[in-house]
Structure formats: C-alpha cells, structure tokens
N, C-alpha and C positions, 0 to 999 in steps of 0.2 A: 405755784410755779415749779417748786421742787418735785412735787408728786407727778406733775405732767412730764417733767424730764425723766423721772424714773420709769414711767409708763412707756415713754418713747424708747428709752434704752432697752427695756424688756421686749418690746415689739421688734425692735431692730435686731436684737440678739436672736429671737425666735425665728425671724425670717431668714437670717444668715445661716442658722443651723439647719432649717428646713430645706433650704436650697443648696446647702453644702458650700456656701460661699466662704465660710470660715476654715475650710480644709487647708488652704494655703497658709493661713496664719498659724494653724496648729502644726503644720509640717515645718515651717520656719523655726518655730519654738523648739520642736524636737531636734532639728539639725543643730541648732545653736547650743542646746543643752547636752546632747549625747555625742555629737561629733563636731566639736568646736573648730577643728582644722579644716573640715570639709567646706567647700564653697556652697553658698546658698543659691539654688537656681532661681531664675526669674519666674514671675508668675506664669508667663507664657510657656516656659520650659516645663514648669511643674504641671500645667494643664495638659501639655502634649504627652508627658510621661504618664500621667494618670489615664488619659484616653487610650494610649497604647496598651497599658496594663489591662484595662477593662476589655479591650478588643481581643487580646491574646487569651484571656481566661474564659473558657467555655461556660463556666458557672455564672458569669456575669450577663449572659445572653449575647445578643448581637445588635449591631446598629443597622438599621434598615437604610439609612441615607448617608 
C-alpha cells in the first residue's frame, strides 16, 4: 500500500509539472518568502496575469483563439 501511494504521488507530481498546474503553488511560495507584505493574488488573478504576460511577449507566440 505504501509503494502504491508513492507511485500515485509521483504520477500526480509529474502530471502537475507537465501541465504547469503547479505554477500557482510555486508563485505563492515565492511571494510569501520574498515579499511577505505583498498580497497573494487569487488563482484566477494569477492565471489572468500569466495569460496577459504571454500575449504581450512576442517570443511566446500568439493565441489563435
């Protein structure tokens, strides 16, 4: 049972990293560590900020839809 849990956690971690689902968690940890007085944005605000940054940067390509 313990090894099954370990495998499940490893697969979950891999999928979250592959899909970049963990980006918000990393950002929150960064803000809390390096900027403790700054407010932590909601996940929705973070995704909006991230999308706007990607669309403004020509090196990121463009969104077709």
